[in-house]
PDB file of N, CA, C and O in Angstrom:
ATOM      1  N   MET A   1     -20.500  -0.309   3.917  1.00  0.00           N
ATOM      2  CA  MET A   1     -19.249  -0.929   3.516  1.00  0.00           C
ATOM      3  C   MET A   1     -18.070  -0.162   4.117  1.00  0.00           C
ATOM      4  O   MET A   1     -17.986   1.058   3.984  1.00  0.00           O
ATOM      5  N   LYS A   2     -17.177  -0.870   4.768  1.00  0.00           N
ATOM      6  CA  LYS A   2     -16.029  -0.254   5.430  1.00  0.00           C
ATOM      7  C   LYS A   2     -14.990   0.165   4.389  1.00  0.00           C
ATOM      8  O   LYS A   2     -14.688  -0.576   3.453  1.00  0.00           O
ATOM      9  N   GLU A   3     -14.458   1.367   4.576  1.00  0.00           N
ATOM     10  CA  GLU A   3     -13.432   1.864   3.670  1.00  0.00           C
ATOM     11  C   GLU A   3     -12.134   1.100   3.907  1.00  0.00           C
ATOM     12  O   GLU A   3     -11.732   0.856   5.045  1.00  0.00           O
ATOM     13  N   ARG A   4     -11.499   0.735   2.819  1.00  0.00           N
ATOM     14  CA  ARG A   4     -10.232   0.000   2.928  1.00  0.00           C
ATOM     15  C   ARG A   4      -9.093   0.958   3.251  1.00  0.00           C
ATOM     16  O   ARG A   4      -9.076   2.105   2.804  1.00  0.00           O
ATOM     17  N   SER A   5      -8.151   0.465   4.030  1.00  0.00           N
ATOM     18  CA  SER A   5      -6.994   1.281   4.404  1.00  0.00           C
ATOM     19  C   SER A   5      -6.030   1.373   3.216  1.00  0.00           C
ATOM     20  O   SER A   5      -6.140   0.637   2.235  1.00  0.00           O
ATOM     21  N   TYR A   6      -5.092   2.298   3.344  1.00  0.00           N
ATOM     22  CA  TYR A   6      -4.074   2.465   2.304  1.00  0.00           C
ATOM     23  C   TYR A   6      -3.315   1.144   2.108  1.00  0.00           C
ATOM     24  O   TYR A   6      -3.078   0.718   0.977  1.00  0.00           O
ATOM     25  N   LYS A   7      -2.940   0.508   3.215  1.00  0.00           N
ATOM     26  CA  LYS A   7      -2.201  -0.761   3.133  1.00  0.00           C
ATOM     27  C   LYS A   7      -3.030  -1.856   2.469  1.00  0.00           C
ATOM     28  O   LYS A   7      -2.503  -2.659   1.699  1.00  0.00           O
ATOM     29  N   GLN A   8      -4.331  -1.886   2.770  1.00  0.00           N
ATOM     30  CA  GLN A   8      -5.200  -2.875   2.138  1.00  0.00           C
ATOM     31  C   GLN A   8      -5.283  -2.651   0.630  1.00  0.00           C
ATOM     32  O   GLN A   8      -5.264  -3.601  -0.152  1.00  0.00           O
ATOM     33  N   LEU A   9      -5.375  -1.387   0.236  1.00  0.00           N
ATOM     34  CA  LEU A   9      -5.405  -1.069  -1.189  1.00  0.00           C
ATOM     35  C   LEU A   9      -4.098  -1.452  -1.870  1.00  0.00           C
ATOM     36  O   LEU A   9      -4.101  -1.981  -2.981  1.00  0.00           O
ATOM     37  N   GLU A  10      -2.980  -1.181  -1.198  1.00  0.00           N
ATOM     38  CA  GLU A  10      -1.679  -1.575  -1.750  1.00  0.00           C
ATOM     39  C   GLU A  10      -1.595  -3.091  -1.943  1.00  0.00           C
ATOM     40  O   GLU A  10      -1.114  -3.566  -2.971  1.00  0.00           O
ATOM     41  N   ALA A  11      -2.059  -3.833  -0.962  1.00  0.00           N
ATOM     42  CA  ALA A  11      -2.032  -5.301  -1.044  1.00  0.00           C
ATOM     43  C   ALA A  11      -2.927  -5.795  -2.170  1.00  0.00           C
ATOM     44  O   ALA A  11      -2.564  -6.713  -2.906  1.00  0.00           O
ATOM     45  N   GLU A  12      -4.083  -5.188  -2.297  1.00  0.00           N
ATOM     46  CA  GLU A  12      -5.007  -5.575  -3.369  1.00  0.00           C
ATOM     47  C   GLU A  12      -4.394  -5.273  -4.738  1.00  0.00           C
ATOM     48  O   GLU A  12      -4.513  -6.074  -5.665  1.00  0.00           O
ATOM     49  N   LEU A  13      -3.746  -4.128  -4.862  1.00  0.00           N
ATOM     50  CA  LEU A  13      -3.079  -3.775  -6.116  1.00  0.00           C
ATOM     51  C   LEU A  13      -1.958  -4.763  -6.417  1.00  0.00           C
ATOM     52  O   LEU A  13      -1.785  -5.169  -7.566  1.00  0.00           O
ATOM     53  N   ALA A  14      -1.203  -5.148  -5.409  1.00  0.00           N
ATOM     54  CA  ALA A  14      -0.123  -6.122  -5.600  1.00  0.00           C
ATOM     55  C   ALA A  14      -0.671  -7.452  -6.125  1.00  0.00           C
ATOM     56  O   ALA A  14      -0.058  -8.084  -6.985  1.00  0.00           O
ATOM     57  N   GLU A  15      -1.819  -7.870  -5.606  1.00  0.00           N
ATOM     58  CA  GLU A  15      -2.446  -9.110  -6.076  1.00  0.00           C
ATOM     59  C   GLU A  15      -2.853  -8.992  -7.543  1.00  0.00           C
ATOM     60  O   GLU A  15      -2.636  -9.911  -8.333  1.00  0.00           O
ATOM     61  N   VAL A  16      -3.437  -7.867  -7.892  1.00  0.00           N
ATOM     62  CA  VAL A  16      -3.857  -7.644  -9.276  1.00  0.00           C
ATOM     63  C   VAL A  16      -2.634  -7.655 -10.193  1.00  0.00           C
ATOM     64  O   VAL A  16      -2.635  -8.309 -11.237  1.00  0.00           O
ATOM     65  N   LEU A  17      -1.598  -6.930  -9.796  1.00  0.00           N
ATOM     66  CA  LEU A  17      -0.383  -6.877 -10.609  1.00  0.00           C
ATOM     67  C   LEU A  17       0.263  -8.243 -10.757  1.00  0.00           C
ATOM     68  O   LEU A  17       0.774  -8.576 -11.826  1.00  0.00           O
ATOM     69  N   ASP A  18       0.244  -9.029  -9.703  1.00  0.00           N
ATOM     70  CA  ASP A  18       0.798 -10.376  -9.766  1.00  0.00           C
ATOM     71  C   ASP A  18       0.044 -11.226 -10.792  1.00  0.00           C
ATOM     72  O   ASP A  18       0.657 -11.943 -11.583  1.00  0.00           O
ATOM     73  N   ARG A  19      -1.277 -11.141 -10.772  1.00  0.00           N
ATOM     74  CA  ARG A  19      -2.073 -11.899 -11.745  1.00  0.00           C
ATOM     75  C   ARG A  19      -1.768 -11.446 -13.167  1.00  0.00           C
ATOM     76  O   ARG A  19      -1.623 -12.272 -14.069  1.00  0.00           O
ATOM     77  N   VAL A  20      -1.670 -10.131 -13.365  1.00  0.00           N
ATOM     78  CA  VAL A  20      -1.396  -9.591 -14.701  1.00  0.00           C
ATOM     79  C   VAL A  20       0.000 -10.026 -15.165  1.00  0.00           C
ATOM     80  O   VAL A  20       0.169 -10.463 -16.303  1.00  0.00           O
ATOM     81  N   GLU A  21       0.988  -9.905 -14.289  1.00  0.00           N
ATOM     82  CA  GLU A  21       2.361 -10.268 -14.649  1.00  0.00           C
ATOM     83  C   GLU A  21       2.505 -11.744 -14.989  1.00  0.00           C
ATOM     84  O   GLU A  21       3.321 -12.113 -15.834  1.00  0.00           O
ATOM     85  N   HIS A  22       1.724 -12.579 -14.344  1.00  0.00           N
ATOM     86  CA  HIS A  22       1.839 -14.021 -14.574  1.00  0.00           C
ATOM     87  C   HIS A  22       0.783 -14.543 -15.543  1.00  0.00           C
ATOM     88  O   HIS A  22       0.666 -15.750 -15.754  1.00  0.00           O
ATOM     89  N   ALA A  23       0.020 -13.633 -16.126  1.00  0.00           N
ATOM     90  CA  ALA A  23      -1.000 -13.977 -17.123  1.00  0.00           C
ATOM     91  C   ALA A  23      -1.900 -15.119 -16.653  1.00  0.00           C
ATOM     92  O   ALA A  23      -2.104 -16.098 -17.371  1.00  0.00           O
ATOM     93  N   ASP A  24      -2.430 -14.981 -15.449  1.00  0.00           N
ATOM     94  CA  ASP A  24      -3.308 -16.005 -14.865  1.00  0.00           C
ATOM     95  C   ASP A  24      -4.752 -15.828 -15.330  1.00  0.00           C
ATOM     96  O   ASP A  24      -5.657 -15.703 -14.505  1.00  0.00           O
ATOM     97  N   TYR A  25      -4.970 -15.818 -16.628  1.00  0.00           N
ATOM     98  CA  TYR A  25      -6.305 -15.569 -17.162  1.00  0.00           C
ATOM     99  C   TYR A  25      -6.668 -16.597 -18.225  1.00  0.00           C
ATOM    100  O   TYR A  25      -5.856 -16.950 -19.081  1.00  0.00           O
ATOM    101  N   ASP A  26      -7.900 -17.065 -18.147  1.00  0.00           N
ATOM    102  CA  ASP A  26      -8.440 -17.915 -19.203  1.00  0.00           C
ATOM    103  C   ASP A  26      -9.239 -17.078 -20.193  1.00  0.00           C
ATOM    104  O   ASP A  26      -9.386 -17.450 -21.357  1.00  0.00           O
ATOM    105  N   GLU A  27      -9.754 -15.947 -19.722  1.00  0.00           N
ATOM    106  CA  GLU A  27     -10.609 -15.092 -20.543  1.00  0.00           C
ATOM    107  C   GLU A  27     -10.051 -13.669 -20.597  1.00  0.00           C
ATOM    108  O   GLU A  27      -9.570 -13.145 -19.592  1.00  0.00           O
ATOM    109  N   LEU A  28     -10.117 -13.060 -21.760  1.00  0.00           N
ATOM    110  CA  LEU A  28      -9.676 -11.680 -21.926  1.00  0.00           C
ATOM    111  C   LEU A  28     -10.488 -10.743 -21.042  1.00  0.00           C
ATOM    112  O   LEU A  28      -9.950  -9.772 -20.511  1.00  0.00           O
ATOM    113  N   ASP A  29     -11.769 -11.023 -20.879  1.00  0.00           N
ATOM    114  CA  ASP A  29     -12.623 -10.178 -20.036  1.00  0.00           C
ATOM    115  C   ASP A  29     -12.115 -10.114 -18.600  1.00  0.00           C
ATOM    116  O   ASP A  29     -12.232  -9.077 -17.948  1.00  0.00           O
ATOM    117  N   ASP A  30     -11.554 -11.208 -18.107  1.00  0.00           N
ATOM    118  CA  ASP A  30     -11.009 -11.219 -16.747  1.00  0.00           C
ATOM    119  C   ASP A  30      -9.783 -10.316 -16.649  1.00  0.00           C
ATOM    120  O   ASP A  30      -9.605  -9.601 -15.663  1.00  0.00           O
ATOM    121  N   LEU A  31      -8.942 -10.356 -17.678  1.00  0.00           N
ATOM    122  CA  LEU A  31      -7.767  -9.477 -17.712  1.00  0.00           C
ATOM    123  C   LEU A  31      -8.208  -8.017 -17.732  1.00  0.00           C
ATOM    124  O   LEU A  31      -7.663  -7.190 -17.001  1.00  0.00           O
ATOM    125  N   LEU A  32      -9.187  -7.706 -18.562  1.00  0.00           N
ATOM    126  CA  LEU A  32      -9.666  -6.329 -18.653  1.00  0.00           C
ATOM    127  C   LEU A  32     -10.308  -5.872 -17.347  1.00  0.00           C
ATOM    128  O   LEU A  32     -10.162  -4.715 -16.953  1.00  0.00           O
ATOM    129  N   ALA A  33     -11.009  -6.765 -16.683  1.00  0.00           N
ATOM    130  CA  ALA A  33     -11.613  -6.425 -15.392  1.00  0.00           C
ATOM    131  C   ALA A  33     -10.527  -6.105 -14.365  1.00  0.00           C
ATOM    132  O   ALA A  33     -10.655  -5.144 -13.606  1.00  0.00           O
ATOM    133  N   ASP A  34      -9.462  -6.903 -14.339  1.00  0.00           N
ATOM    134  CA  ASP A  34      -8.362  -6.620 -13.413  1.00  0.00           C
ATOM    135  C   ASP A  34      -7.654  -5.322 -13.777  1.00  0.00           C
ATOM    136  O   ASP A  34      -7.242  -4.573 -12.892  1.00  0.00           O
ATOM    137  N   TYR A  35      -7.510  -5.050 -15.068  1.00  0.00           N
ATOM    138  CA  TYR A  35      -6.900  -3.803 -15.504  1.00  0.00           C
ATOM    139  C   TYR A  35      -7.709  -2.614 -14.975  1.00  0.00           C
ATOM    140  O   TYR A  35      -7.149  -1.668 -14.422  1.00  0.00           O
ATOM    141  N   ASP A  36      -9.028  -2.676 -15.152  1.00  0.00           N
ATOM    142  CA  ASP A  36      -9.890  -1.601 -14.649  1.00  0.00           C
ATOM    143  C   ASP A  36      -9.816  -1.493 -13.126  1.00  0.00           C
ATOM    144  O   ASP A  36      -9.764  -0.393 -12.575  1.00  0.00           O
ATOM    145  N   LYS A  37      -9.812  -2.634 -12.460  1.00  0.00           N
ATOM    146  CA  LYS A  37      -9.720  -2.644 -10.995  1.00  0.00           C
ATOM    147  C   LYS A  37      -8.407  -2.003 -10.550  1.00  0.00           C
ATOM    148  O   LYS A  37      -8.392  -1.202  -9.615  1.00  0.00           O
ATOM    149  N   GLY A  38      -7.319  -2.349 -11.210  1.00  0.00           N
ATOM    150  CA  GLY A  38      -6.014  -1.777 -10.880  1.00  0.00           C
ATOM    151  C   GLY A  38      -5.984  -0.271 -11.075  1.00  0.00           C
ATOM    152  O   GLY A  38      -5.431   0.454 -10.249  1.00  0.00           O
ATOM    153  N   LYS A  39      -6.582   0.205 -12.173  1.00  0.00           N
ATOM    154  CA  LYS A  39      -6.642   1.650 -12.421  1.00  0.00           C
ATOM    155  C   LYS A  39      -7.413   2.361 -11.326  1.00  0.00           C
ATOM    156  O   LYS A  39      -7.008   3.433 -10.876  1.00  0.00           O
ATOM    157  N   LYS A  40      -8.521   1.775 -10.891  1.00  0.00           N
ATOM    158  CA  LYS A  40      -9.323   2.390  -9.829  1.00  0.00           C
ATOM    159  C   LYS A  40      -8.560   2.432  -8.509  1.00  0.00           C
ATOM    160  O   LYS A  40      -8.626   3.421  -7.778  1.00  0.00           O
ATOM    161  N   ILE A  41      -7.842   1.366  -8.211  1.00  0.00           N
ATOM    162  CA  ILE A  41      -7.055   1.332  -6.976  1.00  0.00           C
ATOM    163  C   ILE A  41      -5.956   2.388  -7.030  1.00  0.00           C
ATOM    164  O   ILE A  41      -5.735   3.107  -6.056  1.00  0.00           O
ATOM    165  N   ILE A  42      -5.271   2.481  -8.157  1.00  0.00           N
ATOM    166  CA  ILE A  42      -4.201   3.485  -8.304  1.00  0.00           C
ATOM    167  C   ILE A  42      -4.762   4.885  -8.135  1.00  0.00           C
ATOM    168  O   ILE A  42      -4.156   5.722  -7.465  1.00  0.00           O
ATOM    169  N   THR A  43      -5.910   5.146  -8.736  1.00  0.00           N
ATOM    170  CA  THR A  43      -6.544   6.458  -8.605  1.00  0.00           C
ATOM    171  C   THR A  43      -6.851   6.775  -7.143  1.00  0.00           C
ATOM    172  O   THR A  43      -6.616   7.893  -6.687  1.00  0.00           O
ATOM    173  N   GLU A  44      -7.372   5.798  -6.414  1.00  0.00           N
ATOM    174  CA  GLU A  44      -7.685   6.000  -4.991  1.00  0.00           C
ATOM    175  C   GLU A  44      -6.406   6.232  -4.177  1.00  0.00           C
ATOM    176  O   GLU A  44      -6.376   7.100  -3.305  1.00  0.00           O
ATOM    177  N   LEU A  45      -5.363   5.466  -4.457  1.00  0.00           N
ATOM    178  CA  LEU A  45      -4.098   5.646  -3.743  1.00  0.00           C
ATOM    179  C   LEU A  45      -3.519   7.031  -4.013  1.00  0.00           C
ATOM    180  O   LEU A  45      -3.046   7.696  -3.091  1.00  0.00           O
ATOM    181  N   GLU A  46      -3.554   7.468  -5.265  1.00  0.00           N
ATOM    182  CA  GLU A  46      -3.038   8.794  -5.610  1.00  0.00           C
ATOM    183  C   GLU A  46      -3.839   9.893  -4.915  1.00  0.00           C
ATOM    184  O   GLU A  46      -3.273  10.877  -4.440  1.00  0.00           O
ATOM    185  N   LYS A  47      -5.164   9.716  -4.858  1.00  0.00           N
ATOM    186  CA  LYS A  47      -6.027  10.694  -4.187  1.00  0.00           C
ATOM    187  C   LYS A  47      -5.654  10.804  -2.706  1.00  0.00           C
ATOM    188  O   LYS A  47      -5.582  11.903  -2.155  1.00  0.00           O
ATOM    189  N   ARG A  48      -5.421   9.666  -2.078  1.00  0.00           N
ATOM    190  CA  ARG A  48      -5.057   9.687  -0.661  1.00  0.00           C
ATOM    191  C   ARG A  48      -3.683  10.315  -0.444  1.00  0.00           C
ATOM    192  O   ARG A  48      -3.480  11.042   0.528  1.00  0.00           O
ATOM    193  N   LEU A  49      -2.739  10.037  -1.345  1.00  0.00           N
ATOM    194  CA  LEU A  49      -1.410  10.654  -1.230  1.00  0.00           C
ATOM    195  C   LEU A  49      -1.499  12.168  -1.388  1.00  0.00           C
ATOM    196  O   LEU A  49      -0.866  12.916  -0.643  1.00  0.00           O
ATOM    197  N   ASP A  50      -2.286  12.612  -2.359  1.00  0.00           N
ATOM    198  CA  ASP A  50      -2.459  14.058  -2.555  1.00  0.00           C
ATOM    199  C   ASP A  50      -3.071  14.708  -1.319  1.00  0.00           C
ATOM    200  O   ASP A  50      -2.664  15.797  -0.914  1.00  0.00           O
ATOM    201  N   SER A  51      -4.042  14.038  -0.729  1.00  0.00           N
ATOM    202  CA  SER A  51      -4.668  14.555   0.482  1.00  0.00           C
ATOM    203  C   SER A  51      -3.654  14.647   1.624  1.00  0.00           C
ATOM    204  O   SER A  51      -3.626  15.632   2.361  1.00  0.00           O
ATOM    205  N   ALA A  52      -2.836  13.627   1.760  1.00  0.00           N
ATOM    206  CA  ALA A  52      -1.813  13.636   2.812  1.00  0.00           C
ATOM    207  C   ALA A  52      -0.798  14.750   2.573  1.00  0.00           C
ATOM    208  O   ALA A  52      -0.387  15.428   3.514  1.00  0.00           O
ATOM    209  N   LYS A  53      -0.396  14.939   1.325  1.00  0.00           N
ATOM    210  CA  LYS A  53       0.550  16.012   0.990  1.00  0.00           C
ATOM    211  C   LYS A  53      -0.037  17.374   1.352  1.00  0.00           C
ATOM    212  O   LYS A  53       0.650  18.224   1.919  1.00  0.00           O
ATOM    213  N   ASN A  54      -1.306  17.570   1.023  1.00  0.00           N
ATOM    214  CA  ASN A  54      -1.953  18.854   1.341  1.00  0.00           C
ATOM    215  C   ASN A  54      -2.042  19.072   2.844  1.00  0.00           C
ATOM    216  O   ASN A  54      -1.855  20.191   3.321  1.00  0.00           O
ATOM    217  N   THR A  55      -2.325  18.018   3.589  1.00  0.00           N
ATOM    218  CA  THR A  55      -2.380  18.128   5.049  1.00  0.00           C
ATOM    219  C   THR A  55      -1.016  18.504   5.604  1.00  0.00           C
ATOM    220  O   THR A  55      -0.912  19.353   6.489  1.00  0.00           O
ATOM    221  N   ILE A  56       0.024  17.873   5.084  1.00  0.00           N
ATOM    222  CA  ILE A  56       1.385  18.156   5.548  1.00  0.00           C
ATOM    223  C   ILE A  56       1.750  19.617   5.229  1.00  0.00           C
ATOM    224  O   ILE A  56       2.356  20.304   6.051  1.00  0.00           O
ATOM    225  N   LYS A  57       1.377  20.079   4.035  1.00  0.00           N
ATOM    226  CA  LYS A  57       1.661  21.466   3.663  1.00  0.00           C
ATOM    227  C   LYS A  57       0.958  22.438   4.612  1.00  0.00           C
ATOM    228  O   LYS A  57       1.545  23.433   5.035  1.00  0.00           O
ATOM    229  N   LYS A  58      -0.310  22.143   4.947  1.00  0.00           N
ATOM    230  CA  LYS A  58      -1.071  22.997   5.849  1.00  0.00           C
ATOM    231  C   LYS A  58      -0.446  23.047   7.237  1.00  0.00           C
ATOM    232  O   LYS A  58      -0.329  24.115   7.838  1.00  0.00           O
ATOM    233  N   VAL A  59      -0.052  21.898   7.732  1.00  0.00           N
ATOM    234  CA  VAL A  59       0.577  21.831   9.055  1.00  0.00           C
ATOM    235  C   VAL A  59       1.927  22.546   9.038  1.00  0.00           C
ATOM    236  O   VAL A  59       2.279  23.244   9.989  1.00  0.00           O
ATOM    237  N   GLY A  60       2.676  22.366   7.954  1.00  0.00           N
ATOM    238  CA  GLY A  60       3.987  22.989   7.849  1.00  0.00           C
ATOM    239  C   GLY A  60       3.938  24.487   7.706  1.00  0.00           C
ATOM    240  O   GLY A  60       4.902  25.172   8.047  1.00  0.00           O
ATOM    241  N   SER A  61       2.832  25.015   7.208  1.00  0.00           N
ATOM    242  CA  SER A  61       2.729  26.463   6.994  1.00  0.00           C
ATOM    243  C   SER A  61       2.191  27.200   8.214  1.00  0.00           C
ATOM    244  O   SER A  61       2.109  28.428   8.207  1.00  0.00           O
ATOM    245  N   LYS A  62       1.825  26.466   9.258  1.00  0.00           N
ATOM    246  CA  LYS A  62       1.292  27.122  10.462  1.00  0.00           C
ATOM    247  C   LYS A  62       2.383  27.567  11.388  1.00  0.00           C
ATOM    248  O   LYS A  62       2.103  28.135  12.444  1.00  0.00           O
TER     249      LYS A  62
END
C-alpha cells in the first residue's frame, strides 16, 4: 500500500470535517467512524510535522 502524501492526508481530513460539519450521517456508527478516522489523520499529520521540525533543527544546527 502506497503511503499517502501530506497533501493527500490534508484533503482526506477536509472531506471528513466537511461531512461532520454538515451532519451527513444516517447512522451514529458512521459519525463515530469518521471521528476515529479524523483523529488518526490528525495524529499522522502531527507526526510528520514533528519530523519535519526535527529535520529543520538538525540542518540549522550544522
